[in-house]
Every structure is written in C-alpha cells, then in structure tokens.
C-alpha positions as CSV (number, residue, x, y, z in Angstrom):
1,M,34.2,107.1,61.3
2,S,37.4,105.1,62.2
3,K,40.7,106.8,62.6
4,R,42.6,107.3,59.3
5,Y,46.3,107.2,58.5
6,A,48.2,107.8,55.3
7,V,51.5,106.3,54.0
8,I,53.2,107.9,51.1
9,L,55.8,105.9,49.3
10,A,58.6,108.2,48.2
11,A,61.8,106.2,48.5
12,G,62.5,105.2,44.9
13,Q,65.5,106.8,43.2
14,G,63.7,107.3,39.8
15,T,66.6,106.2,37.5
16,R,64.4,106.6,34.4
17,M,64.1,110.3,35.1
18,K,67.9,110.6,34.1
19,S,68.4,113.2,36.7
20,K,70.4,114.1,39.7
21,L,67.2,115.4,41.3
22,Y,65.3,113.0,43.4
23,K,62.3,111.8,41.5
24,V,59.5,113.0,43.7
25,L,61.0,116.5,43.8
26,H,60.6,117.0,40.1
27,R,58.0,119.8,39.7
28,V,54.6,119.7,38.1
29,C,53.1,123.2,37.6
30,G,55.9,124.7,39.7
31,K,55.5,122.4,42.7
32,P,57.3,119.2,43.6
33,M,55.3,116.0,43.0
34,I,55.5,114.9,46.6
35,Q,54.3,118.3,47.8
36,H,51.2,118.0,45.6
37,I,50.3,114.7,47.3
38,V,51.0,116.0,50.8
39,D,48.9,119.1,50.2
40,Q,45.9,117.0,49.1
41,V,46.3,114.5,52.0
42,S,46.7,117.4,54.5
43,D,43.3,118.7,53.6
44,L,41.7,115.5,54.9
45,E,41.4,114.4,58.5
46,F,44.3,112.0,59.1
47,E,45.7,111.1,62.5
48,K,49.1,110.5,61.0
49,I,50.8,111.0,57.6
50,V,54.0,109.0,57.2
51,T,56.2,109.5,54.2
52,I,58.6,106.7,53.4
53,I,61.9,108.2,52.1
54,G,65.1,106.6,50.9
55,H,67.3,108.2,48.1
56,G,67.5,111.9,48.6
57,A,65.9,111.7,52.1
58,D,67.4,115.0,53.3
59,A,66.1,116.9,50.3
60,V,62.6,115.5,50.8
61,K,62.7,116.4,54.5
62,E,63.8,119.9,53.6
63,Q,60.8,120.2,51.2
64,L,58.1,118.8,53.5
65,G,59.5,119.9,56.9
66,H,57.5,118.9,59.9
67,S,54.2,118.5,58.1
68,V,54.6,114.7,58.0
69,E,56.3,111.9,59.9
70,Y,59.0,109.9,58.2
71,G,60.1,106.3,57.7
72,L,63.4,105.5,56.2
73,Q,63.8,102.7,53.6
74,A,67.5,102.4,53.5
75,E,67.5,99.5,51.0
76,Q,65.0,99.4,48.1
77,L,63.5,96.0,48.7
78,G,60.0,96.5,47.2
79,T,56.7,98.3,48.1
80,A,55.7,95.9,50.9
81,H,59.1,96.5,52.5
82,A,58.6,100.3,52.1
83,V,55.3,100.2,53.9
84,M,56.9,98.2,56.7
85,Q,59.1,101.2,57.5
86,A,55.9,102.9,58.8
87,A,55.5,100.2,61.5
88,D,57.0,102.3,64.2
89,S,54.3,104.9,63.7
90,L,51.3,102.8,62.8
91,K,51.6,99.1,63.8
92,G,49.0,98.0,66.2
93,L,46.7,101.0,65.7
94,E,43.0,100.5,64.9
95,G,41.7,102.3,61.8
96,T,42.2,102.7,58.1
97,T,45.4,103.3,56.2
98,V,45.6,104.6,52.7
99,V,48.8,103.9,50.8
100,L,49.7,106.4,48.1
101,C,52.6,106.7,45.6
102,G,54.8,109.8,45.8
103,D,55.0,109.9,42.0
104,T,51.2,110.4,41.4
105,P,50.9,114.2,41.7
106,L,47.5,114.4,40.0
107,I,45.6,112.4,42.7
108,K,42.8,114.6,44.2
109,K,41.7,114.8,47.8
110,E,38.1,114.1,46.7
111,T,39.2,110.8,45.2
112,I,41.2,109.8,48.3
113,D,38.3,110.7,50.6
114,A,35.8,108.7,48.4
115,L,38.2,105.7,48.4
116,L,38.3,105.8,52.2
117,S,34.6,106.1,52.6
118,H,33.9,103.3,50.2
119,H,36.4,101.1,52.0
120,E,34.8,101.8,55.4
121,N,31.2,101.4,54.1
122,E,32.2,98.0,52.6
123,K,33.9,97.0,55.8
124,A,36.6,95.5,53.6
125,A,40.1,94.4,54.6
126,V,41.5,96.0,51.4
127,T,40.1,98.4,48.8
128,V,41.9,98.8,45.6
129,L,41.7,102.2,43.8
130,T,41.1,101.3,40.1
131,A,40.7,103.4,37.0
132,F,39.3,102.9,33.5
133,A,42.1,103.0,30.9
134,E,41.4,103.2,27.2
135,D,44.8,101.6,26.7
136,P,45.4,99.3,29.7
137,S,48.7,98.0,28.4
138,G,51.3,97.6,31.1
139,Y,48.9,97.8,34.0
140,G,47.5,95.0,36.2
141,R,43.9,94.1,35.3
142,V,41.3,94.0,38.1
143,I,39.1,90.9,37.9
144,R,35.8,91.3,39.8
145,N,33.5,88.5,40.9
146,D,29.7,88.5,40.6
147,N,29.4,90.6,43.8
148,Q,31.7,93.2,42.2
149,L,34.4,92.4,44.7
150,V,38.0,91.8,43.6
151,E,38.6,88.3,42.7
152,R,42.2,88.8,41.6
153,I,44.6,91.3,40.1
154,V,46.4,89.9,37.0
155,E,49.7,91.6,35.9
156,D,49.8,92.5,32.3
157,K,52.6,90.0,31.5
158,D,50.6,87.2,33.1
159,A,47.1,88.0,31.6
160,M,45.3,85.7,29.3
161,P,44.0,87.2,26.0
162,Q,40.5,87.7,27.4
163,E,41.9,89.3,30.5
164,K,43.9,91.7,28.5
165,E,40.7,93.1,27.1
166,I,39.7,94.3,30.6
167,K,40.2,98.0,30.9
168,E,39.8,98.4,34.7
169,I,43.3,98.7,36.0
170,N,45.1,98.7,39.3
171,T,46.4,102.2,40.1
172,G,48.7,101.0,42.9
173,I,46.8,103.0,45.5
174,Y,45.1,101.0,48.3
175,C,43.1,101.3,51.5
176,F,43.8,98.7,54.3
177,D,42.5,97.8,57.7
178,N,45.6,99.0,59.4
179,Q,46.0,96.0,61.8
180,K,45.4,93.5,59.0
181,L,47.9,95.4,56.8
182,F,50.8,95.1,59.2
183,N,49.9,91.5,60.3
184,S,50.0,90.5,56.6
185,L,53.1,92.4,55.8
186,E,55.0,90.0,58.1
187,K,53.9,87.1,55.9
188,V,55.0,88.6,52.5
189,N,58.0,86.8,51.0
190,N,60.4,87.8,48.2
191,N,60.2,84.6,46.2
192,N,60.1,86.3,42.9
193,S,62.5,87.2,40.1
194,Q,63.4,90.6,41.6
195,G,63.8,89.3,45.1
196,E,61.6,92.1,46.4
197,Y,58.6,92.3,48.8
198,Y,55.5,93.4,46.9
199,L,52.6,95.2,48.4
200,P,49.9,93.5,46.2
201,D,50.9,90.2,47.8
202,V,49.1,91.4,50.9
203,I,45.9,91.3,48.9
204,E,46.4,87.6,48.1
205,I,47.3,86.8,51.7
206,L,44.1,88.4,53.0
207,Q,42.0,86.9,50.3
208,N,43.3,83.4,51.2
209,E,42.2,84.1,54.7
210,G,38.7,84.8,53.5
211,Q,38.9,88.6,53.9
212,K,36.8,91.0,51.8
213,I,38.7,92.7,48.9
214,A,36.8,95.7,47.5
215,A,37.5,98.1,44.6
216,Y,36.6,101.7,44.0
217,M,37.0,103.3,40.5
218,A,38.4,106.8,40.2
219,D,36.5,109.3,38.1
220,S,39.3,109.7,35.7
221,F,42.4,107.7,34.7
222,E,44.6,110.8,34.3
223,E,44.7,111.6,38.0
224,T,46.1,108.2,38.8
225,I,49.0,108.2,36.4
226,G,52.5,107.7,37.8
227,V,55.5,109.7,36.7
228,N,58.5,107.6,36.0
229,D,60.3,109.6,33.2
230,R,60.3,113.0,31.6
231,V,57.6,112.0,29.1
232,A,55.2,111.1,31.9
233,L,56.3,114.3,33.7
234,S,55.3,116.4,30.7
235,R,51.9,114.6,30.5
236,A,51.3,115.2,34.2
237,E,52.2,118.9,33.7
238,S,49.7,119.1,30.8
239,F,46.9,117.5,32.8
240,M,47.5,119.6,35.9
241,R,47.7,122.8,33.9
242,R,44.4,122.1,32.2
243,R,42.7,121.2,35.6
244,I,44.0,124.5,37.2
245,N,43.0,126.7,34.3
246,E,39.5,125.1,34.1
247,R,39.0,125.7,37.8
248,H,39.8,129.4,37.4
249,M,37.6,129.8,34.3
250,R,34.7,128.2,36.1
251,Q,35.2,130.8,38.9
252,G,34.9,133.7,36.5
253,V,38.4,134.2,35.2
254,T,38.9,134.7,31.4
255,I,41.9,132.8,30.0
256,I,42.4,133.7,26.4
257,N,44.5,130.7,25.5
258,P,44.6,128.0,28.3
259,D,47.2,126.0,26.4
260,D,49.7,128.8,26.6
261,T,48.9,130.0,30.2
262,Y,50.7,128.6,33.2
263,I,49.1,129.1,36.6
264,S,50.4,127.7,40.0
265,P,48.0,125.4,41.9
266,D,48.3,127.8,44.8
267,A,47.4,131.0,42.9
268,V,44.2,132.9,43.7
269,I,42.6,135.0,41.0
270,G,39.6,137.3,41.3
271,M,36.6,137.1,38.9
272,D,36.5,139.2,35.7
273,T,40.3,139.2,35.5
274,T,41.6,138.3,32.1
275,I,44.8,136.4,31.6
276,Y,46.4,136.8,28.1
277,P,48.6,134.2,26.4
278,G,52.2,133.5,27.4
279,S,51.6,134.5,31.0
280,I,53.1,132.6,34.0
281,I,51.5,133.0,37.4
282,D,53.7,131.2,39.9
283,G,53.9,130.4,43.6
284,E,51.4,131.8,46.1
285,T,50.3,134.7,44.0
286,K,47.0,136.5,44.6
287,I,45.4,138.6,41.8
288,G,42.4,140.8,42.4
289,E,39.3,141.3,40.3
290,N,39.0,143.1,37.0
291,C,42.7,142.9,36.2
292,N,44.4,142.4,32.8
293,I,47.5,140.2,33.0
294,G,49.8,139.7,30.0
295,P,50.5,138.9,27.4
296,Y,53.8,137.4,28.3
297,T,53.9,138.4,31.9
298,E,55.5,136.5,34.8
299,I,54.2,137.0,38.3
300,K,55.6,135.1,41.3
301,D,54.7,135.1,45.0
302,S,53.1,138.5,44.7
303,E,49.8,140.2,45.6
304,I,48.1,142.2,42.9
305,G,45.2,144.6,43.7
306,D,41.9,145.1,41.8
307,G,41.9,146.7,38.4
308,A,45.6,146.3,37.8
309,N,47.0,146.1,34.2
310,I,50.3,144.3,33.9
311,K,51.6,143.9,30.4
312,Q,54.7,142.0,29.2
313,S,56.4,142.4,32.5
314,V,58.0,140.5,35.5
315,V,56.8,140.9,39.1
316,H,58.4,138.9,41.9
317,D,57.7,138.8,45.7
318,S,56.0,142.2,45.7
319,E,52.8,144.0,46.5
320,I,50.9,145.9,43.8
321,G,48.0,148.2,44.6
322,N,44.6,148.8,42.8
323,D,44.3,150.4,39.4
324,V,48.0,150.2,38.6
325,N,49.4,150.2,35.1
326,I,52.7,148.3,34.7
327,G,54.6,147.7,31.5
328,P,55.3,146.9,28.9
329,F,58.8,145.6,29.8
330,T,58.8,146.5,33.4
331,H,60.7,144.5,36.1
332,I,59.4,144.6,39.6
333,R,62.0,142.9,41.7
334,P,61.5,141.4,45.2
335,L,60.4,143.4,48.3
336,S,58.8,146.2,46.3
337,K,55.5,147.7,47.3
338,I,53.6,149.7,44.7
339,G,50.6,151.9,45.8
340,H,47.3,152.6,44.1
341,E,46.9,154.3,40.7
342,V,50.7,154.1,40.0
343,K,52.1,154.0,36.5
344,I,55.4,152.1,35.9
345,G,56.2,152.0,32.3
346,N,58.6,150.9,29.6
347,F,61.9,149.5,30.7
348,V,61.6,150.6,34.3
349,E,63.2,148.4,37.1
350,V,62.0,148.7,40.7
351,K,63.8,146.8,43.5
352,K,63.1,146.8,47.2
353,S,61.3,150.1,47.0
354,T,58.0,151.6,48.0
355,I,56.1,153.8,45.6
356,G,53.2,155.9,46.9
357,N,49.7,156.4,45.4
358,G,49.5,158.2,42.1
359,S,53.2,158.3,41.4
360,K,54.7,157.7,37.9
361,A,57.9,156.3,36.5
362,S,57.0,156.1,32.8
363,H,60.2,155.2,31.1
364,L,63.7,153.9,31.4
365,S,64.3,154.4,35.1
366,Y,65.9,152.4,37.9
367,V,64.3,152.7,41.4
368,G,66.3,150.7,43.9
369,D,66.3,150.9,47.7
370,A,64.0,153.9,47.6
371,E,61.0,155.3,49.4
372,V,59.0,157.2,46.9
373,G,56.0,159.2,48.1
374,S,52.6,159.9,46.6
375,G,52.1,162.0,43.4
376,V,55.8,161.9,42.5
377,N,56.9,162.1,38.9
378,L,60.2,160.3,37.9
379,G,61.3,161.6,34.5
380,C,62.7,159.4,31.7
381,G,66.1,158.0,32.7
382,S,66.0,159.0,36.3
383,I,68.0,156.7,38.5
384,T,68.5,156.1,42.2
385,V,72.2,155.5,42.6
386,N,72.0,153.1,45.5
387,Y,75.3,151.2,45.6
388,D,78.7,152.6,46.5
389,G,80.6,149.5,45.7
390,K,80.3,148.1,49.2
391,D,76.9,149.0,50.7
392,K,73.4,149.8,49.5
393,H,71.9,153.2,50.6
394,L,68.4,154.6,50.8
395,T,66.9,157.3,48.6
396,K,63.8,159.2,49.8
397,I,61.6,161.2,47.4
398,E,58.8,162.8,49.3
399,D,55.2,163.6,48.2
400,G,54.6,165.7,45.1
401,A,58.3,165.9,44.1
402,F,59.2,166.2,40.4
403,V,62.4,164.6,39.2
404,G,63.4,165.6,35.7
405,C,64.9,163.4,32.9
406,N,68.3,161.8,33.2
407,V,68.7,162.6,36.9
408,N,71.0,160.7,39.2
409,L,70.0,160.7,42.9
410,V,73.2,159.5,44.7
411,A,72.1,157.8,47.9
412,P,71.8,158.4,50.7
413,V,69.8,161.5,49.7
414,T,66.4,163.0,50.2
415,V,64.3,165.0,47.8
416,G,61.8,167.0,49.8
417,K,58.1,167.5,49.4
418,D,57.0,169.3,46.2
419,A,60.7,169.9,45.3
420,F,61.9,170.0,41.7
421,V,65.1,168.5,40.3
422,A,66.2,169.8,37.0
423,A,66.9,167.5,34.1
424,G,70.4,166.2,33.7
425,S,71.3,166.8,37.4
426,T,73.4,164.5,39.6
427,I,72.2,165.1,43.1
428,T,74.5,164.3,46.0
429,S,73.0,166.5,48.7
430,S,69.4,166.5,50.0
431,V,66.9,168.9,48.4
432,N,64.6,170.9,50.7
433,D,60.8,171.0,50.4
434,H,59.7,173.3,47.5
435,A,63.3,173.9,46.4
436,L,64.6,173.6,42.8
437,A,67.9,171.7,42.6
438,I,70.2,172.1,39.6
439,A,73.4,170.1,39.6
440,R,75.0,170.4,36.2
441,S,77.6,172.6,34.4
442,R,76.5,175.9,32.8
443,Q,76.2,175.5,29.1
444,V,78.8,177.2,27.0
445,N,78.5,177.6,23.2
446,K,81.8,178.1,21.2
447,E,80.8,180.0,18.1
448,N,82.3,178.8,14.7
449,Y,84.4,176.2,16.6
450,V,83.6,173.4,14.2
451,D,85.2,175.3,11.4
452,K,88.5,175.2,13.2
453,L,88.5,171.4,13.3
454,N,88.7,171.1,9.6
455,L,86.7,167.9,9.7
456,K,85.6,168.2,6.0
457,K,89.0,168.2,4.5
C-alpha cells in the first residue's frame, strides 16, 4: 500500500450561514463539523493530515490543536489555490492524497478508506467520489465512458437536457496521485467568471495528458452532503442523529423515540439500557448496562455505572455509581462523585462533592463542596452552607450520620460517624462521633396570646 495523505479544505468563511462563528466550527450533534472529519480521518493510516485554514484560523487551531498540520489560505482564490497551500507539507512526496471538504461532517471513515483502496487498485491519477442523488439539481453530473471511467464532469448549469437526467453526481471529494496533483495544480488558471482556481480543472488537465480518471460511488448520498447554510446544518444534524441512534440500537440499547433523543457521537452506552424521550447525552459520556435514562434527562461528559436510574435530571462532568436512583428534578453539577446504591431525589443539587455508598438525599437539599460518607441520611431541606461571601469551605459528614430536616451545616464543619443532628439546627461547630447535636432555640408557647392581638375586630 502506498503512503497516504489527507488535505481538508476548511478556509471558507461561510457567509450563507449568517453567523459570526466560522462555518466549519458549527456543531452537528454537539461536535464541530471539522472535528467530525478529522476524527474520521485520524482513524485511518495517514502519513500527514493537512487542514487548510483561512477565516477564523485561530479558532480552528484552538479546536483541532496539534492533531493535524496546517496550511494558510490568506486569500480565498478557489479550491485549487487552497490545495496548493499544502505544498510545503506534501509537494514531491510519493503516494495518494485524498482531498476532503471541511463542511461534509457526515463522511465516514469506511467510505474514505474504500475510495482510497479503489483509487490504488485502479492505478488512477484521480478518483472522484460520486453519489446517487434522487434530485441531482445543482450538482455536477459524472459522465462515464464504456469502461466505467470518468469521461467528464458537467456542471449543472452547463448540462444538456439528457445529461441533466443523470443522477450520479460529483461530491467534491477526490483521490489523487500526490505528485501528479501538485504538478497539475501549477497548470491551473483562473480564466473564469469568478477569477478563481478550481480543483476540478486538475481532472481535465490530467485527462488531456492521457491519465486514467476513475470514480467510486459512496453507499449513500446523505453522507456526502455539504453544509452551507442553517437549513443544510439542520439536515446534517438529523442524518447524524439517526445514524448514531441506529448504531446504539443495533448494539442492544433501547431508544423509545429516536426522533426525540440526542446522543453524542462519542457516547458509549451499555446493552439493555433504555433511553426515554427528550434525553440528551452529550460529550464523552459513558453509560453502563441495564440503566434507565430519562425522560427529559441531560447527561454531559459523565460516567454512569450499571443499573442506574436517572429521571428528569441534569448530570454534568461527574461520576455516578451502580444501582443509583437520581431524580426527578435533580442537578448533579461538575466534579461530583456519587457512590453505589445512592438515592438523590426531588430538587436536590449536588456540586463538587462525593457521596458514599448507600447514602440518601431524598428531597430539597443542597450538597456543595462536601465529603459525605456511606450510609448517611440527609433529611429534607438540609444544606451545606459552603460559601462565606469570599471563599468556599468543606463540609464532612462521616459514615452513618443522620442529618435531620432543615439543617444548615455551616462549613468548615464535620459531622462525625453515626452522629445525629436534630431537625431545624444550624451547626457551626463540629459534631463528635455518636453525638446528638441540637442547635435551635427552646420552644416557648404563650398561652392565649392571640386573643390579646385583637386580630378579629
């Protein structure tokens, strides 16, 4: 197998997006379009991956980091001119170069690999990735000869009526013999209405030199669509979401309503887990087996153990153990770690805290900057008072402690092992192991006091 290289064209501004955000950074299923493509390419064996950047160059570099090399197209002078910006990295090298578009987030690594293999088997100078389009309007038509090689590509506006009937279209993705590519790029001119240097002109140059021009048809048209506006972005989102959900369902995940379930392309979900409608599973989330997620639950960049039930809740950047029950209406904020067999119930918020195995916070509590041991009960309305107006402080609740309803634990404070805190207390000093803490005024009843108020006159 010859050495392989990839060039990703990502220099266009994308004015039709009507956005201040650089086009290839618009997200599809939670991930920038350019990142989708780089992730697919990175799974294949390329010697070099060169991304051509222009508008928004710094933002693209921030997104992709050092995973690729870069070429800068300072002026937008056409696709051939863009590929020329990879010359410092690729010119003179032997091998095969695939040229991809940064606004085609649905392209799959399997298709790229098949295109490369077909190109190398055919020993072609160029191989065009084509697709079958039910409605080919607006696309260049691929005209093949009797040997099924490419005879020419006719742009839609230039096609004759019989040529317009052809449904095999040019996707704008190509494989080239690398040396022939860069030799031909030097011969491309800009004698056209736009005054730009077009990459398809390389095909005509090589064809006039008697070189072999092949074509490979993608399995589906949808994975080759380009995103140039918000309508196409929405279509790409829909296609990608369907692809992701189908993959999980084929791997043993039940998704009750795929059309109303949003799963990141990087999410991992164990078999026999059920995802209920309205759920969003974002980022690099891992969910174990036999879980029930949703309805209307958002999980982002978190790890969920086996047998967890998370209903109508939000979990971000946290770890959740096995056989946990969370929700409804629970908020697990970042840097929280929830142990096994924990219950966190209605309207409970947990932030940057650890909660040990078997502990419970069933209703209306705030647990922030806390270390909660195993077998702890946090009563309704119990709160860790972690902020003094300037700094955050730690609350420790040790194994087996019982914290009554409407208790304020004013940090820094420790509640010892198997200690009890009476309902309605505000605790400002640590409680020893096995102690009972009561911090409230003694009740006083004023007999017949209401009569003196004369409220009914």
